[in-house]
C-alpha positions as CSV (number, residue, x, y, z in Angstrom):
1,M,-11.2,9.8,-17.1
2,K,-10.9,13.2,-15.3
3,S,-12.9,15.0,-12.7
4,T,-11.6,18.5,-12.0
5,G,-12.2,20.1,-8.6
6,G,-10.6,23.5,-8.1
7,S,-7.0,23.5,-9.1
8,I,-6.5,19.7,-8.6
9,V,-7.2,17.3,-11.4
10,V,-8.6,14.0,-10.1
11,E,-8.4,10.9,-12.2
12,F,-9.6,7.3,-11.8
13,K,-8.0,4.6,-13.8
14,R,-7.0,0.9,-13.8
15,S,-4.9,-1.5,-15.9
16,L,-3.7,-5.0,-15.8
17,L,-0.2,-4.0,-14.8
18,Q,-1.4,-1.8,-12.0
19,S,-3.5,-4.7,-10.6
20,L,-0.6,-7.1,-10.9
21,V,1.9,-4.8,-9.2
22,L,-0.5,-4.0,-6.3
23,D,-1.3,-7.7,-5.8
24,L,2.4,-8.6,-5.8
25,S,3.0,-5.9,-3.2
26,F,0.2,-7.2,-0.9
27,V,1.4,-10.8,-1.2
28,S,4.9,-9.7,-0.2
29,L,3.5,-7.9,2.9
30,A,1.1,-10.6,3.9
31,E,3.2,-11.9,6.9
32,D,3.5,-8.4,8.3
33,Y,0.0,-7.0,7.8
34,E,-3.4,-8.1,9.0
35,G,-6.6,-7.2,7.1
36,F,-5.8,-7.7,3.4
37,D,-8.4,-9.6,1.4
38,Q,-8.3,-13.4,2.1
39,W,-7.1,-14.1,-1.4
40,V,-3.8,-12.5,-0.6
41,Y,-3.1,-14.8,2.3
42,S,-4.3,-17.9,0.5
43,T,-2.2,-17.1,-2.5
44,R,1.0,-16.6,-0.4
45,A,0.4,-19.9,1.4
46,A,-0.2,-21.8,-1.9
47,M,3.0,-20.4,-3.6
48,A,6.1,-22.5,-4.3
49,N,8.9,-21.5,-1.9
50,D,11.2,-20.2,-4.6
51,L,8.5,-17.9,-6.1
52,R,7.7,-16.6,-2.6
53,Q,11.4,-15.9,-2.0
54,D,11.8,-14.2,-5.4
55,I,8.8,-11.9,-4.7
56,D,10.1,-11.0,-1.3
57,R,13.5,-10.2,-2.6
58,L,12.1,-8.0,-5.3
59,L,9.3,-6.3,-3.4
60,I,10.2,-6.2,0.3
61,S,13.6,-4.6,-0.5
62,T,11.5,-1.5,-1.5
63,F,13.5,-0.9,-4.7
64,G,11.5,-3.4,-6.8
65,N,8.3,-2.2,-5.2
66,K,8.9,1.5,-6.0
67,L,10.2,0.7,-9.5
68,L,7.2,-1.5,-10.3
69,L,4.7,1.1,-9.0
70,H,6.3,3.8,-11.2
71,L,6.3,1.5,-14.2
72,A,2.7,0.5,-13.6
73,H,1.5,4.1,-13.7
74,T,3.6,5.2,-16.7
75,A,2.7,2.2,-19.0
76,P,0.5,3.0,-21.9
77,D,-3.2,2.3,-21.1
78,S,-3.5,0.3,-24.3
79,I,-1.4,-2.6,-22.9
80,D,-4.0,-5.2,-21.7
81,N,-2.1,-8.5,-21.8
82,V,1.0,-9.9,-20.2
83,P,3.0,-10.4,-23.4
84,G,2.4,-6.7,-24.2
85,I,3.7,-5.8,-20.7
86,I,6.8,-7.8,-21.2
87,R,7.5,-6.2,-24.6
88,W,7.0,-2.8,-23.1
89,L,9.3,-3.5,-20.2
90,G,12.0,-4.4,-22.6
91,T,11.9,-0.8,-24.0
92,I,12.5,0.9,-20.6
93,D,15.7,2.9,-20.6
94,A,18.4,1.7,-18.2
95,E,19.2,5.1,-16.9
96,W,15.6,5.7,-16.0
97,I,15.8,2.5,-13.8
98,H,19.0,3.7,-12.3
99,D,17.5,7.1,-11.5
100,C,14.6,5.5,-9.8
101,N,16.8,3.3,-7.7
102,V,19.0,6.2,-6.7
103,S,15.9,8.2,-5.7
104,T,14.7,5.3,-3.5
105,L,18.1,4.9,-1.9
106,R,18.1,8.6,-0.9
107,K,14.6,8.3,0.6
108,L,15.5,5.2,2.6
109,A,18.7,6.9,3.9
110,T,16.6,9.8,5.0
111,Y,14.2,7.4,6.9
112,A,17.2,5.7,8.5
113,K,18.7,9.0,9.5
114,S,22.1,7.4,8.9
115,N,25.4,9.0,8.1
116,T,25.6,7.6,4.6
117,P,28.0,8.9,1.9
118,E,26.5,11.1,-0.8
119,I,24.1,8.9,-2.8
120,S,24.7,9.4,-6.5
121,R,24.4,7.4,-9.7
122,D,28.1,6.4,-9.3
123,L,27.2,4.5,-6.1
124,L,25.4,1.8,-8.1
125,D,28.6,0.9,-9.9
126,D,30.6,0.5,-6.7
127,E,29.5,-2.8,-5.2
128,V,31.5,-2.4,-2.0
129,K,30.1,1.1,-1.2
130,L,26.6,0.1,-2.3
131,R,26.6,-3.0,0.0
132,R,27.8,-0.8,2.9
133,V,24.9,1.6,2.4
134,L,22.4,-1.3,2.2
135,E,23.9,-2.9,5.3
136,N,23.3,0.4,7.2
137,L,19.7,0.3,6.0
138,Q,19.4,-3.2,7.3
139,K,20.8,-2.2,10.7
140,A,18.3,0.6,10.9
141,S,15.5,-1.9,10.1
142,I,14.6,0.0,6.9
143,I,15.0,-3.0,4.7
144,P,14.7,-6.6,5.8
145,D,17.7,-8.8,6.9
146,F,18.3,-10.9,3.8
147,D,21.2,-11.8,1.5
148,L,22.2,-8.6,-0.2
149,G,24.0,-10.2,-3.1
150,P,21.1,-10.4,-5.6
151,L,19.9,-6.9,-4.7
152,V,23.4,-5.4,-5.2
153,A,23.7,-7.1,-8.5
154,A,20.2,-5.9,-9.7
155,L,20.8,-2.3,-8.5
156,G,24.0,-2.1,-10.5
157,N,22.6,-3.7,-13.6
158,A,19.3,-2.4,-15.0
159,E,18.9,-5.4,-17.4
160,E,19.3,-7.8,-14.5
161,M,16.6,-5.9,-12.6
162,K,14.3,-6.0,-15.7
163,A,14.9,-9.8,-16.0
164,Q,13.9,-10.3,-12.4
165,I,10.8,-8.3,-12.8
166,V,9.7,-10.2,-16.0
167,Y,10.4,-13.6,-14.3
168,V,8.3,-12.7,-11.2
169,L,5.5,-11.1,-13.1
170,T,5.0,-14.0,-15.6
171,R,5.2,-16.7,-12.9
172,F,2.8,-14.9,-10.6
173,W,0.4,-14.3,-13.4
174,D,0.5,-17.9,-14.8
175,R,0.3,-19.6,-11.5
176,H,-1.9,-17.4,-9.3
177,A,-3.2,-14.1,-10.7
178,E,-4.9,-14.8,-14.0
179,S,-8.2,-16.2,-12.8
180,E,-8.4,-13.7,-9.9
181,Y,-7.8,-10.8,-12.3
182,A,-10.7,-12.0,-14.4
183,R,-13.0,-12.0,-11.4
184,C,-11.8,-8.6,-10.0
185,A,-11.5,-6.6,-13.3
186,P,-15.3,-5.9,-13.5
187,L,-15.4,-4.7,-9.9
188,E,-12.5,-2.4,-10.5
189,T,-14.0,-1.0,-13.7
190,R,-17.4,-0.3,-12.0
191,S,-15.7,1.5,-9.2
192,V,-13.8,3.7,-11.7
193,E,-17.0,4.4,-13.6
194,H,-18.8,5.2,-10.3
195,F,-16.2,7.8,-9.3
196,Q,-15.9,9.3,-12.8
197,R,-19.5,10.5,-12.4
198,S,-18.5,12.6,-9.4
199,T,-16.8,16.0,-9.1
200,F,-14.3,16.6,-6.3
201,S,-13.1,19.8,-4.8
202,G,-11.1,21.1,-1.9
203,T,-7.6,20.3,-0.7
204,A,-5.7,17.1,-1.7
205,K,-6.2,15.7,1.8
206,A,-10.0,16.4,1.6
207,I,-10.2,14.7,-1.8
208,F,-8.2,11.7,-0.4
209,A,-10.6,11.3,2.5
210,D,-13.7,11.6,0.2
211,V,-12.5,8.8,-2.1
212,T,-10.8,6.4,0.4
213,G,-12.8,7.1,3.6
214,R,-9.4,7.5,5.4
215,D,-7.4,10.3,6.7
216,Y,-4.2,11.1,4.8
217,P,-1.4,8.9,6.1
218,L,1.3,10.4,8.4
219,E,4.3,8.3,7.5
220,H,6.4,8.1,4.3
221,V,4.1,10.2,2.2
222,P,4.8,13.5,0.5
223,E,3.3,16.8,1.6
224,T,0.3,17.8,-0.5
225,N,1.0,21.6,-0.7
226,Q,2.2,21.2,-4.3
227,T,-0.2,18.5,-5.4
228,N,-2.1,19.4,-8.6
229,R,-3.0,15.9,-9.8
230,M,-4.4,12.8,-8.0
231,I,-4.7,9.4,-9.7
232,F,-6.8,6.9,-7.9
233,V,-6.4,3.2,-8.7
234,P,-8.9,0.6,-7.4
235,S,-8.0,-2.7,-5.8
236,C,-10.1,-5.6,-4.6
237,H,-7.4,-6.9,-2.2
238,C,-6.0,-4.0,-0.2
239,G,-8.5,-4.2,2.6
240,P,-8.5,-1.0,4.7
241,Y,-5.1,0.1,3.6
242,V,-4.2,2.8,1.1
243,S,-0.9,3.5,-0.6
244,V,0.5,6.8,-1.9
245,L,3.1,7.0,-4.7
246,D,4.8,10.3,-5.4
247,L,4.9,9.8,-9.2
248,E,7.0,12.9,-10.1
249,K,9.0,12.9,-6.9
250,D,8.0,16.4,-6.1
251,G,4.5,15.9,-4.6
252,S,2.8,17.3,-7.7
253,T,1.3,14.0,-8.8
254,L,0.0,11.4,-6.3
255,V,-1.1,7.9,-7.2
256,I,-3.4,6.4,-4.6
257,S,-4.7,2.8,-4.4
258,Y,-8.0,2.3,-2.6
259,N,-10.4,-0.5,-1.8
260,C,-12.9,-0.7,-4.6
261,R,-15.2,-3.2,-3.0
262,P,-17.6,-0.9,-1.1
263,T,-18.5,1.1,-4.2
264,A,-18.3,-1.7,-6.8
265,G,-21.9,-1.6,-7.8
266,I,-23.3,-2.5,-4.4
267,E,-26.8,-1.2,-3.9
268,H,-27.6,-0.5,-0.2
269,Q,-31.3,-1.0,0.0
270,T,-31.4,0.1,3.7
271,G,-29.4,3.2,3.0
272,L,-26.7,2.2,5.5
273,P,-23.2,3.3,4.6
274,I,-21.7,-0.2,4.5
275,E,-18.4,1.2,3.4
276,E,-18.1,3.0,6.7
277,V,-19.4,0.1,8.8
278,F,-17.3,-2.8,7.4
279,P,-13.7,-1.6,8.2
280,P,-14.2,-1.0,11.9
281,L,-16.2,-4.2,12.3
282,K,-13.4,-6.1,10.5
283,A,-10.9,-4.6,12.9
284,L,-12.9,-5.7,15.9
285,S,-13.6,-9.2,14.7
286,D,-10.5,-10.6,16.5
287,E,-10.0,-11.4,20.2
288,S,-6.6,-9.8,20.4
289,R,-7.7,-6.6,18.8
290,L,-10.7,-6.4,21.2
291,Q,-8.2,-6.8,24.0
292,I,-6.1,-4.0,22.7
293,L,-9.2,-1.8,22.4
294,S,-10.0,-2.6,26.1
295,I,-6.5,-1.7,27.1
296,V,-6.5,1.7,25.5
297,S,-10.2,2.5,26.2
298,S,-9.5,4.6,29.3
299,Q,-6.0,6.1,28.6
300,E,-3.5,6.9,25.8
301,L,-0.7,4.3,25.7
302,Y,2.4,4.0,23.6
303,A,3.1,0.9,21.6
304,Q,5.5,-0.8,24.1
305,Q,3.0,-0.3,26.9
306,I,0.4,-2.2,24.9
307,V,2.9,-4.9,24.1
308,D,3.7,-5.3,27.8
309,R,0.0,-5.9,28.5
310,M,-0.5,-8.5,25.8
311,N,0.5,-12.1,25.6
312,L,1.8,-11.5,22.0
313,S,5.0,-10.7,20.3
314,Q,5.8,-7.1,19.5
315,S,5.5,-7.9,15.7
316,A,2.0,-9.4,16.2
317,V,0.9,-6.4,18.3
318,S,2.3,-4.1,15.6
319,R,0.3,-5.9,12.9
320,H,-2.9,-5.5,14.9
321,L,-2.3,-1.8,15.7
322,R,-1.6,-1.1,12.0
323,L,-5.0,-2.6,11.0
324,M,-6.9,-0.9,13.8
325,V,-5.4,2.5,12.8
326,A,-6.1,1.8,9.1
327,C,-9.7,0.9,9.9
328,G,-10.2,4.0,12.0
329,V,-10.8,2.2,15.3
330,L,-7.7,3.7,16.9
331,R,-6.0,7.1,16.6
332,E,-2.2,7.2,16.3
333,R,-0.1,10.1,17.5
334,K,3.7,10.5,17.2
335,H,5.8,12.1,19.8
336,E,9.6,12.0,20.3
337,G,9.9,8.9,18.1
338,M,7.2,7.0,19.8
339,K,3.6,6.1,18.7
340,F,0.7,6.7,21.0
341,Y,-2.7,5.1,20.6
342,T,-6.2,6.1,21.8
343,V,-9.7,5.0,20.9
344,N,-11.3,6.9,18.1
345,D,-14.6,7.7,19.8
346,E,-16.1,9.2,16.7
347,I,-15.7,6.0,14.6
348,L,-16.9,3.7,17.4
349,G,-19.9,6.0,18.2
350,G,-20.9,5.9,14.5
351,L,-20.5,2.2,14.4
352,I,-22.8,1.8,17.4
353,R,-25.4,4.0,15.8
354,H,-25.3,2.0,12.6
355,L,-25.7,-1.3,14.4
356,E,-28.5,0.1,16.4
357,S,-30.3,1.1,13.3
358,L,-30.3,-2.6,12.2
359,R,-32.5,-3.6,15.1
360,S,-36.1,-4.4,14.1
361,T,-38.6,-1.8,15.2
362,S,-41.5,-4.2,14.9
363,E,-43.1,-5.6,18.0
């Protein structure tokens, strides 16, 4: 399962637990992101309210999301059924879970740039101090504004957190994910097999771009200077988005999810690079996003200037901008805490040329 390029080992792998965790993450983000596969939005809409709330509490708080992603990528490859996953979760050491939660707390505090007390293992045992730190993260909009009680209890009790994970995983699988997994597993497998036949070389950022078709993200990702291993995990539901997990917490091993649909055994008889055409077309297949493109077509604008010119809420504009950047239609530049947007002429020019080539040349 390895393709070695230069000094970086590149791997492609998939598992039931990885697919489940990624799908849970997408469902939890469905109300804040445009562009996921339609199954994500249909599934969230069909869920019972209590399951939706349980998923949001576990995943959107970031702690459950980070923990689940780490667990998914450290589980034995031989586990291929939900009962096996549950048994394996029961063997996870409590201190490992606490260490993961402390690491996440430190990163969130760094993002918030808040004057929090020193974050150590002892903090998880002090409910008052822990709640105060979490409240500061909510004020800084780093974690959502929800009742902190269940989160405080779970962070201080590894067994409680494991119980919440098991409950959410089993309900999600039984009620929503089982049939979809059966449909997607062959596509994911074919994507892995496709890439395993390739050899990659160059920098980590170059390999990232070769596999995902995207530039390496700018926010909340580790530097790649120390990267010597990259693990790519396929997904049928992530749309144009990619995620990066710093598995060893030192930038040495990155786990990257990518959209497997474009390379999942599709034969392009016309020779057109459909995997390059589809994302920008999807980004432009919306009246509001076309309006945003028109607004920034002649000048660089920062986010609030775009909001002021649109008859939409700030959150709605932010969702559209995230998708347009992820699909490559817009370029994003950060300066003094603000995000500026311009049209990506290279992507749009390529899209126009691809569409032009579809015209019939017969008279």
